[in-house]
N, C-alpha and C positions, 0 to 999 in steps of 0.2 A: 580497447577499454571494455571491461565487462562489469556490470552492476545491475542489481535488481532491488526493487523497493517492495518489501512485504509488510510495511507498517500499517496498511489498511486492512489486513486480514484479522479476523476475530481470534481471540485467545481464550484459553481456559481461565475461569475466574476463581476457581477453588481446586482443592485436591493436590496430588503430587505433581501434576502438570501445570499448575497455576503460572500464568504468564507466558506459557508456550503456545505456539500456533495451533488452533483447532482446525485441522485440515478438512475434516468432514464438513464443518460449518462454512468452510471457505469455498466450497463448490459453488460455481457461478460468479465468483469474484474475478475482477480483472486486476492485473498487477503490471506496473510499469517496469521497463527494463531498458538497458543500453548494452548492445553487443556489437563491438567494432564500430561501424558508422551508422548502425541502426538503432533508433530510439523509438519505442512504441509500447503497446500494451499487449499482453496475452491473457487468455482465458483459462481458468481452472475448471475442467469439465468433470473430474471424478477423483476419488482417492481410495486406494486399497489399504485398509488397516492391517492386513496380514503381512504385506511386504514393504509397506511405507512408500509406495509409488504413487506419484501424482500424475494424472492425465492432463496435459496442457494442450492448448490449441492456438495456432497463429496462422492467419491467412489460409484457413481451411486445412492446414496440415497439423496432425496431432503427434504427440510424443509422450511416452511413458518415462518418467524420470524419478529417481529416488529423491525424497524431500531434502536430504542434506545436499545433494548435488544441485537442486533447484536454488537453494539458498546461496550457492556459489556461482549461480548464473551459467551453469554448464549446459547451455541450450543450443549449441552450434548445429546440431542435427536439423533443427527447424529451418536453417538457412543453407543447408547443403555443405556446411563446413565439417571437415574431419576433425574430431575432437582429440587431436594429439596434443599432449601436454608439452612435449619437447620438440625442438626443431633440429633440422640437419645442421651440424656444426656445434650444437650446444655441448658444453662440457659439464658433466654431472658429478657431484660428489657422492661417492658410495662408500660402503664399508671397506672396500679394498683400496680406495684411493679414487682417482678420477677416471671417468670413462667418457669418450666422445661419441656423439650420435653421428653415424655415417649415412644411414638410410632409414626411411620410414617403411614399415612392412606390416604384415599381420601374421599371427601364429595361431594354429588351430588348437582348440581345447577338446580333447576326445570325450571328456565327461559331459560336456554341454553341447558338443557338436556345433560350436560357433567359433568365429574367428575373433581373436583379441587384437587390440592395437599392440604393435611390437616395434622394435628398433634393431637395426644391426649396429652393434656398439664395438668400440675398440678400447681396450684397457691401455691407459697411458703409462702404466708401470711396466707391463711385460709385453704389450703389443698384441695380446690374444684378442680375437674377434669372436663375437657370439651374438645370437638373436636373443633379445630380452623382452619379455612382456612388459607393458607399461606399469602394471601394478607392482611388478617385481622391482622396477627401478624406483618407484615412489617409496617402496618399503625400505630402500637403501641397499638392496642386494647388489653385489658387485662381481668382480672377476672370480671365477671358480678356480683359476690357477694360482693367483697370488692373493686371494681374499683372506683376510685375517679375522673376519667376524665382528669387527668393531666399527661402529658407524662414524661418519665424519663429525656429527655434532658431539658425540661422546669423546672422540679423540681431541676435539677442539677444547673441551672443558678440561680434559686430562693435561693437555699441553699448558693451559693457563695455570692449573694448580701446580704443575712442575716448576713453573717460573717462580711461584711463591715459596718453593723449597720447603714444603710441609709434608708431613707423613700422611698418606692416604692409601686406600685399597680400592681396587676395581672389581666389579662383578662379585660383590661380597655376599656370601651366604652365612647367615647366623645360625646358631644352634636352634633358635626358636622360629626361624623363617621357613623350615622345611625345604622345599625345592625352589622357593622364591629367591631370586637374585636381585640385588640392588646395585645400580650402576656404579656409584662411588660412595665410599664411607670414609669420613675424617674422624679418627678416634679422639683427637684433642678436644673437640667441641661436641662430640657425639652428633655429627651431622651426616645425614644421608642426602645425596644429590641424585635426583632422577632427571635424565636428559630426555625430553619427550619430542620425538620426531613427528613428521606429518601424520603418521598412522594414528597418533593420539588425538588428532583433530579432524581427520577426514576419513571417510569410509574407504577401506581397502578392498581388494578383490574377494577375500574369503572371511572378512570380519568387519564389524562396524566400529566407528569411533566411540560409540556409546559403550560397547562391550569392553574396549581397551580402557576407557576412562573408569569403568566400574572396577576393573582389576587394579588400576592405579590407586583408587581410593581404598580398596581392601588392603593393599600393601602398606599404604600410609597408616591406616588404623592399627595394623599389626605392629608396625615399627614404633609408633607412639605408645602403644600399650607396653612395649618392652624397653622403656626408658631411653628411647631416641629423642633427644631434646629438640633437635632442629631438623625439619624435613623440608627440603627445598626442591621445587620443580623448576627446571629451565625450559622455557618455551623455545624449541628448536624446530619449529614448523617449517622454516626455510633453512636449507643447508648452505648459508652464506656467512661470510665473516661478519658483515655488518649486522645482520639480523641476530646472530647468536651472541655476539659481543654486547649488543644492546640489551638482550635478554639477561645476560649475566650481570651487567651493570645495574639493571633494574630489579635484580633479585636480592635476597637477604644475604648473599655471600659477601656483599660489600660491608655488611655490619661487622663481619669478623676479620676481613682482610683488606688491606689497602690495594686497590686495583689500578692506581694511577700509573704504576710503573710497568704494567703489562704490555708486552709487545704483541699486539693482536695480529700483525702480519706474520710473525713467527708462528703463532698458534695456527694460522691458516695453512702455512707451508707444511707444518708437521702433521696437521689433520688430513691434508690432501695426499699424504704418502701412505703406502702400505707399511704396516708395522713389520711385516716380513722383510721388506726391502731395507728398512732402517736397521733392523736387528742384524741382517746379513752384513750391512756396511760396517756396523760396529764390531761384528765378529771378525771381519777382515782386518780391522784395526786392533786385533788382539784383545778385545774385551772378553771376559770370561762369562760363562753361563750365569753365575751368581751376580756378576756386575750388571749384566743385561736384565736379569730379573728385577733387580733393584731399580734400575733406570726406568724401565717401562711398567713397573708395578704389576708385573705378571709372574705367575709361578714358574719354576724352572722347567716343569713339564711342557708348558705352553711355549717357552723359549725354544726348547728342543724340537718341538713340532714345527715351529717357524723355520728353524735352521734346516731341518730335513726337507721342508718344502722349498726353501731357498736353494738347497743343493740341487734339487730337481730342475729348478729354473736357471741353474748355472750362475747364481748370484754369489755363491760362496761354496767352499768345499767343507762338507761336514759329514762325519760318520760318528754315530753315538759312541761306539765302543773305542774308537781311536781318539776322537776329539775331546771326549770328556776328560781324559787324562791330560790332554794338552790344555784344556780350559783351566784346570786347577794347578797344574804343576809346571809345564814347560814354559808357559808364557809369563810366569812369575819370576822376577829376579830376586835373588837372595844374597845376603851378606853374612859372612862369618864375623860376628862381633869380636871374637877372641883375637883373630888375626887381621881383621880389617879387609880381607880379600872378598871381592864381589864376584858373583857368578850370574850368568844369564838365565840359568834355570837350576832347579833342584837336582835334576839329572846330572848336569855338568859338575855340580858341587860334590855329589856322591861319588862320581867317578874320580874326582881329584883326590878326595880324602879316603876313598874306599870304605864308605859307610852306607847304611841303609837309607833309601829315599824317604821312607815313612818316618824315620827318626828326625830328619831335618824338618819335614812338614809339621810333625807334632810339636817340635820345639818352636817353630815360627808361630804356631797357633796357641802356644802357652800351655800345652798339655804336659810337656816335660821340660826340665830346666836346661838340658844340654843334649847334644847328639854327636857322639864320636869323641875321640881324644887325639891330640897331636903332642908327641913327646910327653905324655902323661897329663897334659893340660886339657881340661874340658872345653869342648867347642860349643859355643852358644850362637844361635842363629836368629835372624829376623828377615821378613820380606822387605825388599826395597820399595819405598813408597812411590 
């Protein structure tokens, strides 16, 4: 158990920092803490305003710690504990799916010539093993082989919205948003949903939570200025089904949609998988690129990228120039309405009636009224549902 009590520290009484801890004035104060089985007090000896580091002392041992980390009682170095966030055997949700911690290690950082906490991890999707720095795992980075760039929390919310069978878009860029992307956009109610992972609340390796939150607020102000009526933050600080489902239930999403029928376990299963793997499985079951694009709310270019990556992982067989024609033509059954004869593909139908493939395709899509003739009678076509 870890906890720290900062309630006795002085705070600013006015200005932009009103109510926040005045660390300079806190020098000399003692604060109570509990760390594992140790409950005691430590002394604040100094504070560096330039880098926000607090110098603390316990039993004649000192430690420099960022103020945000002190608030979370990350003081294990005072007791000789190695501050690894994860343990051997832990299964972590990442952007690519789940990874398992196999071993604790360290990895050098050439820029700072220090060793960072790191782990030997195994991807549970493709079996690939790699050394990952701790801050990289916390940020949600996953397997470089089968990674799809979508975080577990975001996949969880997408899976939930898919169960509601509503129209929504992911990674939305508006004409007015420049290069800023929004996690999820629901046109029906002009809703933007931002799914905020741990980096929005805890300092990461190369940025601070304050900087991330500042960008969050800028994006929100920009959206509200351009007629976005509802802007919803989902607290996804912890990548677990229980935590994120509770955050969703406590958000304003419940004001627009009935969430009582949501299968949260199904959301967890879908969010724990690589989109690449799921797309490949659907491709193997004869789904087209367009159908996959609609199902996963991703553009066709992204689907093709996933399929090419899946081909390299031997999860499917895909070649853009060969399979695109398969995607739209060969896998679609067609029926000649005039004769009632059904064919497994447009190619099969064209060979039977000796007519152009494009004609049947255009007829099925409503571009022309018929394609080909049989004994002078116009042949009309449609896709088999």
